[in-house]
A tleap script that builds the chain and sets N, CA, C and O, in Angstrom:
source leaprc.protein.ff14SB
mol = sequence {
  NMET ASP LYS TYR VAL CYS LEU ILE CYS GLY
  TYR ILE TYR ASP PRO GLU ILE GLY ASP ASP
  THR GLN GLU ILE ALA PRO GLY THR SER PHE
  GLU ASP LEU PRO ASP THR TRP VAL CYS PRO
  LEU CYS GLY VAL GLY LYS ASP ASP PHE GLU
  LYS CGLU
}
set mol.1.N position { -44.091 10.106 -9.829 }
set mol.1.CA position { -44.519 11.549 -9.694 }
set mol.1.C position { -46.211 11.381 -9.310 }
set mol.1.O position { -46.967 10.563 -9.834 }
set mol.2.N position { -46.502 12.192 -8.460 }
set mol.2.CA position { -47.953 12.089 -7.792 }
set mol.2.C position { -48.777 12.882 -8.707 }
set mol.2.O position { -48.264 13.795 -9.354 }
set mol.3.N position { -50.073 12.584 -8.809 }
set mol.3.CA position { -51.266 13.372 -9.350 }
set mol.3.C position { -51.814 14.098 -8.468 }
set mol.3.O position { -51.982 13.688 -7.319 }
set mol.4.N position { -52.188 15.332 -8.883 }
set mol.4.CA position { -52.925 16.283 -7.924 }
set mol.4.C position { -54.464 16.541 -8.306 }
set mol.4.O position { -54.777 16.637 -9.493 }
set mol.5.N position { -55.264 16.634 -7.451 }
set mol.5.CA position { -56.613 17.111 -7.800 }
set mol.5.C position { -57.082 18.198 -7.388 }
set mol.5.O position { -57.040 18.467 -6.187 }
set mol.6.N position { -57.614 19.028 -8.283 }
set mol.6.CA position { -58.426 20.432 -7.868 }
set mol.6.C position { -59.496 20.157 -6.808 }
set mol.6.O position { -60.373 19.302 -6.930 }
set mol.7.N position { -59.343 20.934 -5.798 }
set mol.7.CA position { -60.331 20.568 -4.814 }
set mol.7.C position { -61.730 21.517 -5.178 }
set mol.7.O position { -62.698 21.502 -4.418 }
set mol.8.N position { -61.707 22.312 -6.396 }
set mol.8.CA position { -62.925 23.217 -6.672 }
set mol.8.C position { -63.631 22.334 -7.677 }
set mol.8.O position { -64.787 21.981 -7.442 }
set mol.9.N position { -62.943 21.913 -8.905 }
set mol.9.CA position { -63.541 21.315 -10.008 }
set mol.9.C position { -63.367 19.869 -10.283 }
set mol.9.O position { -64.096 19.353 -11.130 }
set mol.10.N position { -62.374 19.074 -9.585 }
set mol.10.CA position { -61.982 17.818 -9.611 }
set mol.10.C position { -61.046 17.564 -10.711 }
set mol.10.O position { -60.585 16.432 -10.860 }
set mol.11.N position { -60.716 18.573 -11.530 }
set mol.11.CA position { -59.423 18.248 -12.498 }
set mol.11.C position { -58.222 17.658 -11.727 }
set mol.11.O position { -57.769 18.004 -10.636 }
set mol.12.N position { -57.795 16.624 -12.615 }
set mol.12.CA position { -56.314 16.051 -12.030 }
set mol.12.C position { -55.227 16.567 -12.863 }
set mol.12.O position { -55.246 16.427 -14.085 }
set mol.13.N position { -54.419 17.073 -12.330 }
set mol.13.CA position { -53.142 17.326 -12.741 }
set mol.13.C position { -52.037 15.870 -12.998 }
set mol.13.O position { -51.528 15.355 -12.002 }
set mol.14.N position { -51.815 15.437 -14.065 }
set mol.14.CA position { -51.236 14.317 -14.161 }
set mol.14.C position { -49.781 14.628 -14.841 }
set mol.14.O position { -49.720 14.972 -16.021 }
set mol.15.N position { -48.710 14.498 -14.095 }
set mol.15.CA position { -47.592 14.860 -14.480 }
set mol.15.C position { -47.051 14.212 -15.790 }
set mol.15.O position { -46.427 14.885 -16.611 }
set mol.16.N position { -47.310 12.873 -15.961 }
set mol.16.CA position { -46.994 12.035 -17.044 }
set mol.16.C position { -47.446 12.902 -18.148 }
set mol.16.O position { -46.680 13.066 -19.098 }
set mol.17.N position { -48.779 13.565 -18.134 }
set mol.17.CA position { -49.438 14.376 -19.477 }
set mol.17.C position { -49.058 15.617 -19.429 }
set mol.17.O position { -48.984 16.183 -20.520 }
set mol.18.N position { -48.754 16.306 -18.359 }
set mol.18.CA position { -48.528 17.900 -18.498 }
set mol.18.C position { -49.681 18.632 -18.530 }
set mol.18.O position { -50.709 18.220 -17.993 }
set mol.19.N position { -49.611 19.750 -19.145 }
set mol.19.CA position { -50.614 20.655 -19.428 }
set mol.19.C position { -50.476 21.370 -20.768 }
set mol.19.O position { -49.895 22.454 -20.715 }
set mol.20.N position { -50.912 20.953 -21.976 }
set mol.20.CA position { -50.650 21.558 -23.218 }
set mol.20.C position { -51.292 23.105 -23.185 }
set mol.20.O position { -50.791 24.053 -23.790 }
set mol.21.N position { -52.413 23.171 -22.417 }
set mol.21.CA position { -53.011 24.432 -22.450 }
set mol.21.C position { -52.232 25.514 -22.059 }
set mol.21.O position { -52.348 26.640 -22.543 }
set mol.22.N position { -51.166 25.089 -20.894 }
set mol.22.CA position { -50.189 26.295 -20.586 }
set mol.22.C position { -48.851 26.049 -20.914 }
set mol.22.O position { -47.909 26.532 -20.285 }
set mol.23.N position { -48.732 25.243 -21.971 }
set mol.23.CA position { -47.297 24.697 -22.387 }
set mol.23.C position { -46.489 24.174 -21.213 }
set mol.23.O position { -45.321 24.497 -20.991 }
set mol.24.N position { -47.200 23.355 -20.496 }
set mol.24.CA position { -46.466 22.528 -19.447 }
set mol.24.C position { -46.057 21.069 -20.130 }
set mol.24.O position { -46.976 20.320 -20.460 }
set mol.25.N position { -44.842 20.713 -20.317 }
set mol.25.CA position { -44.335 19.798 -20.872 }
set mol.25.C position { -44.712 18.354 -20.092 }
set mol.25.O position { -44.790 18.431 -18.866 }
set mol.26.N position { -44.944 17.087 -20.695 }
set mol.26.CA position { -45.071 16.023 -20.047 }
set mol.26.C position { -43.744 15.667 -18.984 }
set mol.26.O position { -42.627 16.171 -19.096 }
set mol.27.N position { -44.045 14.946 -18.219 }
set mol.27.CA position { -43.034 14.827 -17.136 }
set mol.27.C position { -42.507 15.840 -16.046 }
set mol.27.O position { -41.500 15.779 -15.340 }
set mol.28.N position { -43.630 16.910 -16.144 }
set mol.28.CA position { -43.335 18.174 -15.254 }
set mol.28.C position { -44.121 17.849 -13.710 }
set mol.28.O position { -45.348 17.766 -13.674 }
set mol.29.N position { -43.426 17.706 -12.672 }
set mol.29.CA position { -43.947 17.472 -11.572 }
set mol.29.C position { -44.735 18.559 -11.020 }
set mol.29.O position { -44.367 19.688 -11.344 }
set mol.30.N position { -45.813 18.452 -10.200 }
set mol.30.CA position { -46.522 19.451 -9.570 }
set mol.30.C position { -45.870 20.542 -9.127 }
set mol.30.O position { -46.036 21.715 -9.462 }
set mol.31.N position { -44.950 19.976 -8.179 }
set mol.31.CA position { -44.087 20.754 -7.727 }
set mol.31.C position { -43.305 21.758 -8.321 }
set mol.31.O position { -43.051 22.829 -7.769 }
set mol.32.N position { -42.845 21.362 -9.656 }
set mol.32.CA position { -42.192 22.115 -10.581 }
set mol.32.C position { -43.053 22.972 -11.549 }
set mol.32.O position { -42.545 23.471 -12.553 }
set mol.33.N position { -44.256 23.122 -11.260 }
set mol.33.CA position { -45.186 23.997 -11.931 }
set mol.33.C position { -44.901 25.559 -11.529 }
set mol.33.O position { -44.643 25.919 -10.380 }
set mol.34.N position { -44.983 26.363 -12.581 }
set mol.34.CA position { -44.555 27.787 -12.087 }
set mol.34.C position { -45.759 28.281 -11.014 }
set mol.34.O position { -46.873 27.759 -11.073 }
set mol.35.N position { -45.489 29.179 -10.173 }
set mol.35.CA position { -46.446 29.646 -9.344 }
set mol.35.C position { -47.614 30.369 -10.125 }
set mol.35.O position { -48.689 30.456 -9.532 }
set mol.36.N position { -47.521 30.833 -11.245 }
set mol.36.CA position { -48.595 31.435 -11.983 }
set mol.36.C position { -49.489 30.401 -12.702 }
set mol.36.O position { -50.539 30.774 -13.225 }
set mol.37.N position { -49.039 28.919 -12.746 }
set mol.37.CA position { -50.042 28.058 -13.177 }
set mol.37.C position { -51.210 27.960 -12.484 }
set mol.37.O position { -51.239 27.938 -11.254 }
set mol.38.N position { -52.376 27.887 -13.324 }
set mol.38.CA position { -53.819 27.667 -12.814 }
set mol.38.C position { -54.507 26.521 -13.276 }
set mol.38.O position { -54.042 25.834 -14.186 }
set mol.39.N position { -55.536 26.272 -12.739 }
set mol.39.CA position { -56.325 24.940 -13.284 }
set mol.39.C position { -56.901 25.273 -14.523 }
set mol.39.O position { -57.459 26.359 -14.677 }
set mol.40.N position { -56.814 24.415 -15.444 }
set mol.40.CA position { -57.030 24.773 -16.971 }
set mol.40.C position { -58.632 24.737 -17.099 }
set mol.40.O position { -59.138 25.185 -18.128 }
set mol.41.N position { -59.438 24.214 -16.079 }
set mol.41.CA position { -60.795 24.131 -16.062 }
set mol.41.C position { -61.646 25.278 -15.330 }
set mol.41.O position { -62.609 25.839 -15.853 }
set mol.42.N position { -61.165 25.539 -14.081 }
set mol.42.CA position { -61.762 26.605 -13.274 }
set mol.42.C position { -60.962 27.864 -12.958 }
set mol.42.O position { -61.466 28.939 -12.635 }
set mol.43.N position { -59.461 27.573 -13.105 }
set mol.43.CA position { -58.762 28.779 -13.012 }
set mol.43.C position { -58.325 29.165 -11.636 }
set mol.43.O position { -57.873 30.276 -11.361 }
set mol.44.N position { -58.490 28.163 -10.769 }
set mol.44.CA position { -57.714 28.513 -9.368 }
set mol.44.C position { -56.439 28.396 -9.216 }
set mol.44.O position { -55.916 28.017 -10.264 }
set mol.45.N position { -55.667 28.564 -8.321 }
set mol.45.CA position { -54.146 28.470 -8.214 }
set mol.45.C position { -53.988 27.029 -7.667 }
set mol.45.O position { -54.887 26.243 -7.366 }
set mol.46.N position { -52.566 26.845 -7.601 }
set mol.46.CA position { -51.888 25.583 -6.958 }
set mol.46.C position { -52.332 25.288 -5.523 }
set mol.46.O position { -52.304 24.143 -5.071 }
set mol.47.N position { -52.718 26.285 -4.858 }
set mol.47.CA position { -53.246 26.191 -3.175 }
set mol.47.C position { -54.232 25.520 -3.240 }
set mol.47.O position { -54.431 24.957 -2.164 }
set mol.48.N position { -55.172 25.230 -4.193 }
set mol.48.CA position { -56.434 24.663 -4.280 }
set mol.48.C position { -56.212 23.295 -4.847 }
set mol.48.O position { -57.136 22.733 -5.437 }
set mol.49.N position { -55.102 22.754 -4.712 }
set mol.49.CA position { -54.996 21.142 -5.175 }
set mol.49.C position { -54.506 20.497 -3.978 }
set mol.49.O position { -53.950 21.135 -3.084 }
set mol.50.N position { -54.704 19.198 -3.933 }
set mol.50.CA position { -54.198 18.272 -3.092 }
set mol.50.C position { -53.793 16.982 -3.834 }
set mol.50.O position { -54.337 16.538 -4.846 }
set mol.51.N position { -52.776 16.468 -3.182 }
set mol.51.CA position { -52.227 14.987 -3.619 }
set mol.51.C position { -53.425 14.032 -3.731 }
set mol.51.O position { -54.273 13.913 -2.846 }
set mol.52.N position { -53.422 13.312 -4.982 }
set mol.52.CA position { -54.507 12.281 -4.978 }
set mol.52.C position { -54.176 11.168 -4.138 }
set mol.52.O position { -54.962 10.228 -4.021 }
savepdb mol mol.pdb
quit
């Protein structure tokens, strides 16, 4: 699974880790994140991320 980086703040979404701030389990690919998911650091949506 690919990592994705936030173009605004540089946060890296790592699917092996998930996102415990929004109850995203480890092993969840970026593509499977809900549309309501936002960057846990700066709050932007998935559209502001690109594949690392």
